[in-house]
Each structure stands twice: as C-alpha cells, then as structure tokens.
C-alpha positions as CSV (number, residue, x, y, z in Angstrom):
1,D,124.2,27.8,76.5
2,P,124.1,26.0,79.7
3,E,123.1,29.4,81.2
4,F,120.5,29.9,79.6
5,A,119.3,26.3,79.3
6,A,118.8,26.8,83.0
7,R,117.0,29.5,82.9
8,R,114.6,28.3,80.6
9,D,114.0,25.0,82.5
10,E,113.4,27.4,85.8
11,V,110.8,28.9,83.8
12,L,109.2,25.5,81.9
13,L,109.5,24.4,86.1
14,H,107.1,26.8,87.2
15,L,105.2,27.3,84.2
16,Q,103.9,23.6,84.6
17,A,103.8,23.9,88.6
18,H,101.2,27.1,87.8
19,Q,103.8,29.5,90.0
20,S,103.1,32.6,88.9
21,G,104.6,34.5,91.8
22,A,107.7,32.8,91.7
23,L,107.8,33.0,87.6
24,G,107.5,36.9,88.2
25,A,110.5,36.8,90.6
26,T,112.4,34.8,88.2
27,L,111.8,37.2,85.7
28,E,112.2,39.9,87.2
29,H,115.7,39.3,88.4
30,L,117.2,38.0,85.1
31,L,115.8,41.8,83.8
32,M,117.9,43.7,86.8
33,K,120.7,41.5,86.2
34,Q,120.9,41.7,82.6
35,G,119.5,45.0,82.2
36,L,116.4,45.7,79.0
37,Q,118.1,45.7,76.1
38,A,120.2,41.9,76.9
39,F,117.0,40.4,78.6
40,V,115.1,41.0,75.4
41,T,117.8,39.3,73.4
42,D,119.5,37.1,75.5
43,T,116.4,35.9,77.4
44,V,113.0,36.8,76.0
45,A,113.6,36.2,72.4
46,P,114.7,32.7,73.0
47,L,112.4,32.1,75.7
48,N,109.4,32.8,73.1
49,I,110.8,30.3,70.8
50,A,111.6,27.8,73.7
51,I,108.2,27.9,75.3
52,G,106.4,27.8,71.6
53,E,108.1,24.3,71.2
54,A,107.2,23.3,74.6
55,W,103.5,23.7,73.9
56,V,104.3,22.1,70.6
57,R,105.5,19.0,72.6
58,G,102.1,19.3,74.9
59,E,105.0,20.2,77.4
60,I,103.0,23.4,78.9
61,D,98.9,24.0,77.5
62,I,97.6,27.2,76.7
63,P,96.6,28.7,79.6
64,R,100.5,28.5,80.8
65,E,101.6,29.8,77.4
66,H,99.4,32.7,77.8
67,L,100.3,33.2,81.6
68,Y,104.4,33.3,80.3
69,T,103.3,35.8,77.5
70,E,101.5,38.2,80.4
71,Q,104.3,37.8,82.8
72,I,106.8,39.0,80.1
73,Q,104.5,42.0,79.2
74,N,103.6,43.2,82.3
75,L,107.5,43.5,83.2
76,L,108.4,44.8,79.7
77,R,105.7,47.2,80.0
78,S,106.9,48.5,83.8
79,A,110.6,48.5,82.3
80,I,110.0,50.8,79.4
81,G,107.6,52.9,81.5
82,G,110.6,53.9,83.6
83,Q,113.0,55.2,80.7
84,A,110.6,56.6,78.0
85,G,111.8,59.7,76.9
86,R,109.2,62.0,75.9
87,D,111.0,64.0,73.1
88,G,113.5,61.4,71.5
89,K,114.6,60.3,67.9
90,P,113.3,59.1,66.0
91,G,109.6,58.7,66.8
92,V,108.7,55.4,65.8
93,L,104.6,54.4,65.7
94,L,104.3,50.8,66.4
95,T,101.4,48.0,66.0
96,T,100.4,45.6,63.8
97,F,97.8,45.1,61.1
98,P,93.9,44.3,61.7
99,E,94.1,40.8,61.7
100,E,97.3,40.4,64.0
101,Q,96.4,40.0,68.3
102,H,100.0,39.3,69.2
103,A,101.3,42.2,70.7
104,L,104.6,40.6,72.8
105,G,106.7,41.7,69.6
106,L,106.0,45.3,69.5
107,L,106.8,45.4,73.6
108,M,110.4,43.6,72.9
109,V,111.0,46.3,69.8
110,E,109.8,48.9,72.3
111,A,112.4,47.8,75.2
112,M,114.6,47.8,72.4
113,L,114.3,51.5,71.0
114,V,113.7,53.2,74.5
115,P,116.9,53.1,75.8
116,E,118.3,54.4,72.9
117,G,116.7,57.6,73.1
118,A,113.6,56.9,70.7
119,R,110.0,58.5,71.0
120,C,108.1,55.3,70.9
121,V,104.6,55.2,70.7
122,S,102.7,52.2,70.8
123,L,98.9,51.4,69.2
124,G,98.7,48.3,70.5
125,T,97.4,45.4,68.2
126,R,94.8,45.5,65.0
127,T,95.3,49.0,63.4
128,P,93.4,49.1,60.3
129,V,96.2,50.8,57.5
130,Q,94.3,53.9,56.6
131,D,94.9,54.7,60.7
132,I,98.4,53.7,60.9
133,R,99.1,56.1,57.6
134,N,96.7,59.2,59.5
135,M,98.4,58.6,62.8
136,A,102.1,58.3,61.2
137,V,101.5,61.4,59.2
138,S,99.8,63.4,61.7
139,G,102.1,62.4,64.7
140,E,104.9,63.4,62.8
141,F,106.6,59.8,63.4
142,D,110.1,59.2,61.5
143,V,109.2,55.2,61.7
144,V,106.3,52.9,61.2
145,A,106.9,49.3,63.0
146,L,105.0,46.7,62.4
147,S,105.2,43.3,64.2
148,F,104.1,39.8,62.5
149,S,103.8,36.6,64.4
150,A,104.4,33.3,63.1
151,A,100.6,33.2,62.9
152,F,100.4,35.8,60.6
153,P,99.4,35.0,56.9
154,V,102.5,35.8,55.4
155,R,100.9,36.9,51.8
156,Q,98.9,39.0,53.8
157,A,101.6,40.3,55.7
158,I,103.5,41.4,52.5
159,A,100.5,42.5,50.8
160,G,99.9,44.7,53.7
161,L,103.2,46.1,53.7
162,L,103.4,47.2,50.1
163,E,100.2,48.8,50.5
164,L,101.2,50.7,53.6
165,R,104.4,51.8,52.2
166,A,102.8,52.9,49.0
167,A,100.6,54.9,51.4
168,L,102.9,56.3,53.6
169,P,105.4,59.8,52.5
170,Q,108.7,58.4,51.5
171,S,110.4,60.2,54.5
172,V,108.8,57.8,56.9
173,E,110.9,54.9,56.9
174,L,108.4,51.6,57.7
175,W,110.1,48.4,59.7
176,A,108.5,44.6,59.5
177,G,109.6,42.1,61.9
178,G,108.5,38.9,63.0
179,S,108.2,34.9,62.2
180,A,106.3,36.0,59.1
181,V,108.2,38.5,57.4
182,S,111.6,37.3,58.7
183,S,113.2,36.1,55.6
184,K,111.0,38.4,52.9
185,Q,113.0,41.1,52.5
186,H,113.5,40.5,49.1
187,R,109.8,41.1,48.3
188,L,109.6,44.1,50.4
189,P,111.0,47.2,48.8
190,G,111.6,50.1,50.9
191,I,110.6,48.3,53.9
192,R,113.6,47.3,56.3
193,V,112.6,43.2,57.6
194,I,114.1,43.4,61.1
195,A,115.5,40.2,62.4
C-alpha cells in the first residue's frame, strides 16, 4: 500500500531526526483523518510492526522506539477519554499478567471497543491472576481481556490463561491477544484469541 508506505516513511524520518513535535502532529492528523478505529487498524497496528522491524535493522534505537510508543499511547488515551461511556455493555476489564510490561496492546483494544459502546476499565500492566479474578467478579465485568507482546513467553501465557480461566466464573469471557498467543487458540479452550 503506497499510502501506508508514505506514512511509515514520514514517521520513521521524524523518529530518526528525533522530531517529537512533528511526529505527534503527523500521528494526530492521521487520527483525525481516519477516525479512532481505522487509525488503530490501518495505521497503529502496521506501524508497530514497521517500527519493530526498523529497530531490528538498526535504523532506530530504543529511545526512539520508546518515543513512538509514548506518542501513540498519549494520543490513544486522549481519544479514548473523549469517547468513553460509563455504563456501556459489555463491561471489559483490560490488563496484563505480572511479567508483561507493554501496555500499547491494551490501549489498542480499548480504542476499538469504546466507540462500540463498551465500558472499558484498564488496570494497566502487571496484574496478578488473583487480583484480575477478584476485580472481574467484584466489578461485574462481562469480559477480561489480556494483551501479550512478542516478548512474553508463550508457555507462560498459556499456563496463566488456563489458570485464570479456571478461576473466573463461566459467565465471564476471557479474551487474549497479541503476538505471544496469536496462533494458540487450539491450546486455549474457553478463551477467545483475538488477532
């Protein structure tokens, strides 16, 4: 897609030149032009991959990758806050397991659900399984959604998800997404794996 390639190249140039203001303006323009959900699917998701690949090739360093992540997170938080309903359905609890420090996936999911009317509550990252279970039950959530980056160990993700599924009431759905679990649906009965 030539249009995405141009967006990707512009973002990479801003990152390489450490132009945080220009990067923020470019991303904000794309969000305004595309709308929140299309921005997440058509820009953020493929940009995350492109940024990771640029880091592997040595075209950007870790501080610039963090700059990109912070800009995206700030933009998504602002957009989500402007749309969030308080009493929507389903009620979705968003978090990660204790060993997962990456929050961008959670924000991307929230950005997809809030415009559909869902009531989303994020606990951020690194929440123990028992705390997730307790919050899901006491908060009367319909869904618990967890995010797993490529850095998260696959076996640990599967074991934790199976443990959490067993601890949650059957009425609470369990969703998992991210690189570590993307092709593991067959090993996760009772858990919805989301691309």
